[in-house]
C-alpha positions in Angstrom: -38.7 84.3 63.2 -36.0 82.3 61.7 -32.7 83.9 61.1 -32.2 84.1 57.4 -28.2 83.6 57.8 -28.8 80.6 59.7 -31.0 79.0 57.1 -28.2 79.8 54.4 -25.9 77.8 56.8 -28.0 75.0 57.0 -28.2 75.0 53.4 -24.2 75.4 52.8 -23.9 72.5 55.4 -26.4 70.2 53.5 -24.5 71.0 50.2 -21.2 70.3 51.8 -22.3 66.9 53.2 -23.8 65.7 49.7 -20.5 66.8 48.1 -18.6 64.8 50.5 -20.8 61.9 50.3 -20.5 61.9 46.6 -16.9 62.1 46.8 -16.5 59.4 49.2 -18.7 57.1 47.1 -17.1 57.8 44.0 -13.7 57.7 45.6 -14.7 54.1 46.9 -16.2 53.1 43.5 -13.0 53.9 41.8 -11.1 51.6 44.4 -13.2 48.9 44.1 -13.2 48.9 40.3 -9.2 49.1 40.5 -9.3 46.1 42.7 -11.6 44.1 40.6 -9.4 45.1 37.4 -6.4 43.8 39.1 -7.9 40.6 40.2 -9.5 40.0 37.0 -6.3 40.9 34.6 -3.5 39.8 36.8 -4.3 37.7 39.4 -7.1 35.5 37.8 -4.9 34.0 35.2 -2.3 32.9 37.5 -4.5 31.2 39.9 -6.3 29.5 36.9 -2.8 28.3 35.9 -1.7 26.7 39.2 -5.4 25.4 39.7 -4.9 23.6 36.2 -2.1 22.2 37.2 -3.4 20.4 40.1 -6.8 19.5 37.9 -7.9 16.1 36.6 -11.2 14.2 35.8 -11.2 12.9 39.4 -10.7 16.4 41.1 -7.7 17.7 42.8 -4.4 15.6 42.1 -0.7 15.9 42.0 -0.6 13.3 39.4 0.5 15.4 36.6 3.8 16.6 38.9 4.5 12.9 40.1 4.1 11.6 36.6 6.6 14.1 35.0 9.0 13.9 37.8 9.2 10.0 36.9 10.1 10.9 33.3 13.8 10.7 32.1 12.8 13.7 29.4 11.9 16.2 32.3 15.3 15.6 34.2 17.3 15.9 31.0 15.3 19.1 30.2 16.0 20.5 33.6 20.0 19.8 33.3 20.0 21.2 29.8 18.4 24.5 31.1 20.5 25.0 33.8 23.6 24.4 31.7 22.4 26.5 29.0 21.4 29.2 31.5 24.3 29.1 33.8 26.9 28.9 31.0 25.3 31.6 29.0 24.9 33.9 32.1 28.7 33.5 33.0 29.8 34.3 29.3 27.5 37.6 29.5 28.8 38.4 33.0 32.4 38.2 31.6 31.7 40.4 28.5 29.5 42.8 30.6 32.1 43.4 33.2 34.9 43.7 30.7 32.8 46.0 28.5 31.9 48.2 31.6 35.5 48.4 32.9 36.7 49.9 29.7 33.7 52.3 29.4 33.9 53.4 33.0 37.8 53.6 33.9 39.6 54.1 30.7 40.1 56.9 28.0 39.0 54.7 25.3 38.0 56.9 22.1 34.4 57.2 20.8 32.6 56.1 24.1 29.0 57.4 23.3 29.0 55.4 20.1 30.5 52.4 21.6 27.9 52.6 24.1 25.2 52.6 21.6 26.9 49.6 19.7 27.1 47.7 22.7 23.3 48.0 23.4 22.7 46.7 19.8 23.0 43.1 20.3 20.2 43.2 23.1 18.3 45.7 20.8 17.8 43.2 18.1 15.1 40.7 18.9 16.8 37.4 20.0 15.2 35.5 16.9 16.8 38.1 14.5 20.2 37.5 16.0 19.8 33.8 15.9 18.7 33.8 12.2 21.7 36.1 11.5 24.3 33.5 13.4 22.5 30.4 11.7 23.0 32.1 8.3 26.6 33.2 9.1 27.7 30.0 10.4 25.5 27.6 8.0 27.0 25.5 5.2 26.2 28.0 2.9 27.4 31.0 5.0 30.3 33.4 4.9 32.7 31.3 7.4 31.9 28.1 5.3 32.9 29.9 2.1 36.3 31.5 3.9 37.2 27.9 5.3 36.6 26.4 2.1 39.2 28.4 0.4 42.0 26.6 2.3 40.3 23.0 2.8 37.3 22.1 0.6 36.1 19.5 3.4 36.2 21.8 6.2 32.8 22.7 8.0 32.1 25.7 10.4 31.0 25.3 13.9 27.3 24.2 14.1 25.0 26.6 16.0 22.5 24.0 16.3 24.1 22.6 19.6 24.7 23.4 23.2 27.7 25.9 22.5 25.7 27.7 20.0 22.9 28.2 22.2 25.0 29.3 24.8 27.1 31.8 22.5 24.0 33.4 20.9 22.2 33.8 24.3 25.4 34.9 26.0 26.1 37.7 23.6 22.5 38.9 23.5 22.2 39.2 27.4 25.6 40.7 28.0 24.4 44.4 27.7 22.1 43.9 30.7 25.4 43.3 32.8 26.9 46.4 31.2 24.3 48.7 32.1 24.0 48.0 35.8 27.8 47.4 36.2 29.0 50.5 34.1 27.0 52.7 36.5 28.1 51.2 39.8 31.8 51.6 38.5 31.4 55.1 37.9 30.2 55.6 41.6 33.1 54.0 43.3 35.1 56.9 45.1 38.2 57.2 43.3 39.7 58.4 46.8 39.4 54.8 48.3 41.5 53.5 45.3 44.1 56.1 45.6 44.5 55.3 49.3 45.0 51.7 48.6 47.6 52.6 45.8 49.2 55.0 48.5 49.8 52.4 50.9 51.5 50.1 48.6 48.9 47.9 46.9 49.3 47.5 43.2 46.6 47.8 40.5 45.5 44.1 40.9 45.5 44.0 44.5 43.5 47.5 44.6 41.1 45.8 42.1 40.8 42.6 44.3 40.4 44.6 47.6 38.6 47.7 46.7 36.8 47.7 43.3 35.7 44.2 43.0 34.0 44.1 46.6 32.3 47.6 45.7 31.1 46.7 42.3 29.9 43.2 43.2 26.2 44.3 43.9 26.0 45.6 40.4 27.6 42.5 38.9 25.4 40.1 40.8 22.2 42.2 39.8 23.1 41.9 36.3 24.1 38.2 36.3 20.7 37.4 38.0 18.9 39.5 35.4 20.9 37.8 32.6 19.8 34.3 34.4 16.2 35.5 34.4 16.3 36.7 30.7 17.9 33.5 29.6 15.2 31.4 31.5 12.6 33.3 29.8 14.0 33.1 26.4 12.1 31.1 23.9 13.5 32.0 20.7 17.2 31.1 20.8 16.7 27.6 22.3 13.6 26.9 20.2 15.2 27.9 17.0 18.7 26.1 17.7 17.7 23.3 20.0 14.6 21.8 18.9 15.9 20.4 15.7 18.8 18.7 17.6 16.1 17.3 20.6 17.7 20.1 23.0 15.2 21.1 25.0 14.8 23.6 27.7 11.7 24.4 30.2 10.3 27.2 27.9 10.7 25.0 24.7 9.3 21.9 26.6 5.8 23.7 27.7 5.5 24.7 24.1 6.2 20.9 22.9 3.7 19.6 25.5 1.0 22.1 24.6 1.2 21.5 20.8 1.3 17.9 21.5 -2.5 17.9 22.4 -3.7 14.8 24.3 -6.2 14.7 27.2 -4.0 16.2 29.8 -1.7 18.1 27.5 -2.7 21.5 29.0 -2.4 20.2 32.5 1.2 18.9 31.9 1.8 22.4 30.3 0.6 24.0 33.5 2.6 22.0 35.7 5.8 22.6 33.9 4.8 26.7 33.6 4.3 26.5 37.7 7.8 24.9 38.0 9.6 27.3 35.4 7.6 30.5 37.0 8.7 29.2 40.9 12.6 29.2 39.6 11.8 32.7 38.1 10.2 34.5 41.1 13.3 32.9 43.2 15.6 34.5 41.0 13.7 38.0 40.8 13.7 37.9 44.6 17.4 37.4 44.6 17.9 40.2 42.1 15.7 42.5 43.9 17.8 42.1 46.9 20.8 42.8 44.9 19.5 45.8 43.5 18.7 47.2 47.0 22.3 46.8 47.9 23.2 49.1 44.8 20.8 51.7 45.9 22.3 51.3 49.6 25.7 51.8 48.2 25.0 55.0 45.7 27.2 57.8 46.1 26.1 61.3 45.1 28.6 62.1 42.4 28.6 59.7 39.1 32.5 60.1 38.2 32.8 60.0 34.2 36.2 60.9 34.0 38.9 58.0 33.3 40.9 56.7 35.8 43.4 54.6 33.7 45.1 56.2 30.6 45.8 53.6 27.8 48.3 55.4 26.4 50.0 53.9 23.4 47.7 50.7 23.7 44.6 53.1 23.1 44.2 52.8 19.4 44.6 48.8 19.0 42.4 48.2 22.0 39.6 50.6 20.7 40.1 48.6 17.4 39.6 45.3 19.1 36.5 46.2 21.0 35.2 47.5 17.8 36.0 44.4 15.7 34.5 42.3 18.3 31.0 44.1 18.2 31.0 44.4 14.7 31.6 40.5 14.7 28.8 39.6 16.9 26.0 42.1 15.5 26.8 43.5 12.3 28.7 40.6 10.3 25.9 38.1 11.1 23.4 40.7 10.0 25.2 41.2 6.8 24.9 37.7 6.2 21.2 37.5 6.5 20.9 40.2 4.4 23.0 38.9 1.8 21.0 35.3 2.1 17.6 37.2 1.5 19.1 38.8 -1.6 20.2 35.4 -3.4 17.9 34.0 -6.1 18.0 30.7 -4.3 19.6 29.4 -1.2 23.1 27.8 -1.6 24.0 29.9 -4.5 27.3 32.0 -4.2 26.9 35.6 -3.4 27.7 37.1 -6.7 25.9 39.8 -8.8 24.5 37.3 -11.4 22.8 35.4 -8.4 21.2 38.5 -6.6 17.6 39.6 -6.8 15.0 41.9 -4.9 12.2 39.2 -6.1 12.2 38.1 -2.6 11.1 41.6 -1.3 8.7 42.3 -4.1 6.9 39.1 -2.9 7.2 39.7 0.7 6.1 43.5 0.7 3.8 43.6 -2.6 2.4 40.3 -3.2 1.6 38.7 0.5 -1.2 41.0 2.2 -0.4 39.2 5.5 2.9 40.9 5.7 1.1 44.5 5.7 -1.6 43.1 8.3 1.1 41.9 10.7 3.0 45.1 10.4 -0.4 47.1 10.9 -1.3 44.6 13.9 2.3 45.2 15.5 1.9 48.9 15.0 -1.6 49.2 16.6 -0.7 46.9 19.7 2.5 48.9 20.3 0.8 52.4 20.2 -2.1 51.3 22.4 -0.2 49.4 24.7 2.3 52.4 24.9 -0.7 54.9 25.5 -2.7 52.7 28.0 0.6 51.8 30.1 1.9 55.3 30.3 -1.7 56.7 31.7 -2.4 54.1 33.9 1.2 53.3 35.0 1.8 57.0 35.9 -1.7 57.1 38.1 -0.6 53.7 39.9 3.0 55.2 40.4 1.6 58.2 41.7 -0.8 56.6 44.0 2.4 54.3 45.2 4.6 57.2 46.0 2.1 59.9 47.4 -0.2 57.6 49.1 1.7 54.6 50.3 -0.5 51.9 52.0 -0.9 48.1 52.1 -3.2 48.6 49.3 -0.9 50.4 46.9 1.8 48.1 47.9 -0.5 44.9 46.9 -1.5 46.6 43.7 2.5 47.4 43.0 2.9 43.5 43.5 -0.1 42.4 41.6 1.1 44.1 38.3 4.7 43.0 38.7 3.9 39.4 38.8 3.2 39.2 34.9 6.7 40.8 34.4 8.5 38.4 36.8 7.0 35.3 34.9 8.6 33.9 31.9 6.6 35.0 28.7 5.6 31.7 27.8 4.0 30.9 31.4 2.3 34.3 31.6 1.0 33.4 27.9 -0.2 30.0 28.8 -1.9 31.6 31.9 -3.6 34.2 29.6 -5.1 31.5 27.4 -6.7 29.7 30.4 -8.1 32.8 31.6 -9.5 34.3 28.5 -10.9 30.9 27.0 -13.7 31.0 29.6 -13.0 33.8 32.4 -16.4 32.7 33.9 -17.7 29.0 33.7 -20.2 28.7 30.6 -19.3 32.4 29.4 -16.8 32.7 26.4 -16.4 36.2 25.5 -14.6 35.5 22.4 -11.3 37.2 23.3 -9.4 34.2 23.1 -8.0 33.5 19.4 -8.6 37.4 18.7 -6.2 40.3 18.6 -7.8 41.6 21.9 -6.1 38.8 23.9 -2.9 40.0 22.9 -3.6 43.7 23.7 -4.7 42.5 27.3 -1.4 40.1 27.6 0.6 43.1 26.6 -0.5 45.7 28.7 -0.6 43.2 31.9 3.1 42.2 30.9 4.4 45.6 30.6 2.4 47.7 33.1 5.1 47.6 35.7 7.5 49.2 33.5 
């Protein structure tokens, strides 16, 4: 006779085998779906963009690249791009390092409020900051009004110029340098600086020999991040540069695409590949700089001041507040005052003020409320999806490190590495016809914005 306990063990073994097989298959299915999703949403758009840049009616060709490289306009655009990006990055680095030093090393007053105010110029969208400054420095702006009190023929500095683009871009991005530099400064051991001072070195020599080498990784990382942000920025050079025929690579891509023509998309794709390659190189350099910061981290973050400003404390605090108000609050006030006028060009007087502009926008224009609704729906939905999927991917990357999780991390990082206009163009090419002969109707709808947002910001 068969032992009952033996039969029970056999049944338990079969159940365990079925459970393991079910888990193994479900695990494999999840991994397969994840890989397919990464390829479809993150890799295919970029591959299509690169492929289109080499595609022509006769097959694969380098003609789009060779033709553009022969054009004087491309070389002028490249020169303008690097002039604007490098000069604005230098301005951002100077402002960011000075602000970080005062916040980390001195006993300047109201540090918490100052910290938030410094970030304001970056929190404001670039096109809002651009509109503010163009209104502030315009012929009917506040600066023009003040100058004409003294000289009726005087005209303010035009923001529609190289200098205007560099200035607005520089003040918009300097908080990035500030954020990376201030934390590094607070982690520099003050014992090293005391030892340098005790050995006879003065303040400047101590800064040059001790402080500057230790803070350099933070400054470098912040500078490269600003370089990438400036390379990516479309709103500032488009608004201030296009009216004066000043083009950078991001605006040139836009002009190529809207210019149509038989090879407009291919030329735009080729320009996008060039811009994307520059951005990827910059990202790798920035990543190396961040690694140097991490390797130089100390355990303790020192928040106490190292230099007492003494009798200069009040006027230095006032000067910093005045500067921050000048670059953010005053231009915003100028834009708000313009929005309250009955007609552009009228002086800012009580008789010329009205709320009709806001009544039309908020009560008589249904497109505004549709736009607000779309913005909130996209933002909240993207936030929820990125929190869930991003957390799961992060958990897998940390708890189960392998070549697969590293590859997944690299795949979701690529869209954020590329300039926005490059990734936007890749999404258009991918979702117009994901599979040859099949158009799912995603392009031209809000769904493509949702897909692009999730792909772009998932790495964060």
